[in-house]
C-alpha angles and dihedrals in degrees: 000000000000105000135195123199116210110198120027101212131121096287090055087058091054090051091048093051089054091049091051089055090052093050088055085059092055098268108147106226126146127181106230102167140027117199124192134141086229110065088192093057091048092048092052090049092047094049094044093054096035093237120167107206139103123275123225128190095203135036096235093061091047092051093046101040107029136063119233135133098197138034139196111213112209102163136116113298095244090066097048094096099053095045095044095049092050090050093048090051089052092050097245127153107244130208103185122194116239137291097053091226144336092266140014095253091059092043092054090050089054092047092048093049092047090061090064094060128076090209126097121272117190135168115227100231095153097185087073085072098038105131093217091053091049091050091053089050090054093048092050091047088054093050094240094158100029123237113001114249104175146321139220120212117187136169129178128191135180114203091209091059107028117152091217096045084231094155099040125097116249122232110279096024115133099185119111096236141017116276092241089069090060118091090200091057098043104031093237139344135295095316098068091040119037092007090071089072090060097039094053095059090049090052091048092052102037109016127246124343105253099186138000140189116197144178122205125201134178113224095147110084095214103038111102093194124052117303095185119050121179121176148158115223125203113199130207091262092050094254111143128213136186116226125193131171126174137180120188133170104238111357120137106220129204121242098270124175110254092212132025120176120192123202136172091264104036147312139277123206136183106223128249113294088018094286123140133346125255130197123206121192140124091291092047108033091159093046132264121231106233098172128033122229115295103142137196095287091062089064092074090068093055092042095057090042088058090048092050096043093047090054094045095047097035091237135134120265119247092263124033121224088245091057090047090059087072093081090055091047090052095046093049091048088053090052090049091050091053091050096046097034094227145091113288125206115218117222111217096169091115095046 
């Protein structure tokens, strides 16, 4: 695989580290192009990772002057449509960071265009490959805690101490704030962005969100969209879940469990910081570790492996782009609920 990376920020580094692990396992991947509107950012990225390839500051030059068959798109959501469509037209395999776009109109344009290419299109929703999430899915499938009663999903971030540097300016930037603070660039606040990583596991465990009622708040002084999102989800099978996501500027948070599932016979939790899985029941009242620490970051390895293998074997990835639109549909329903102050029913007829 000859691979281009569009966007040389922190998340591109996480993808690249996963790719390096795969190449150590005899996967043939070479980085042949770096694309970033800031040549300085791309140069720092290139030097840091000891990559020998050309740098381009726009997608057209990269497509015309460089050789690659696949691309990872790690750029602000508002630009997903234009980059994706150009890559589809050039017959490239596309791994596009979530969410698919900054709004549904743009997302549907991307989906429609993807149907006209014979190349692979995949959304990078890494939590689909999170080992802890997959272990929970297996435990639920095997009825380890009886009938499901409810679930709590919770994520907390501090922009001053973010492991991805998502809210920090990159070298060479001259804007006053990071793009993730801009509602125009992201399409919303934390729900449509980081919230997707918590909504996807819930959908994998319980099916689609049928209805939601949600309240948005704005504790972060620089975030234009919501920085506190609190919701109740009702799933197709009438299971309910509580969802909460928060971004603050300087708060020190406790080590909370990101997921806690309650059944009639016990509970399952994913450990603090998303590490490990624990089973609580009569035999294990103090909890039994049933999966050692893997963590969210490990999911990037399995995600790119699926992308590579699907291209090589001409097969479908584990989750279709259409299925991946479900997180956007849920996030936008939550925004609508906040605006209208009522329960919102989510229409999945096109998914």
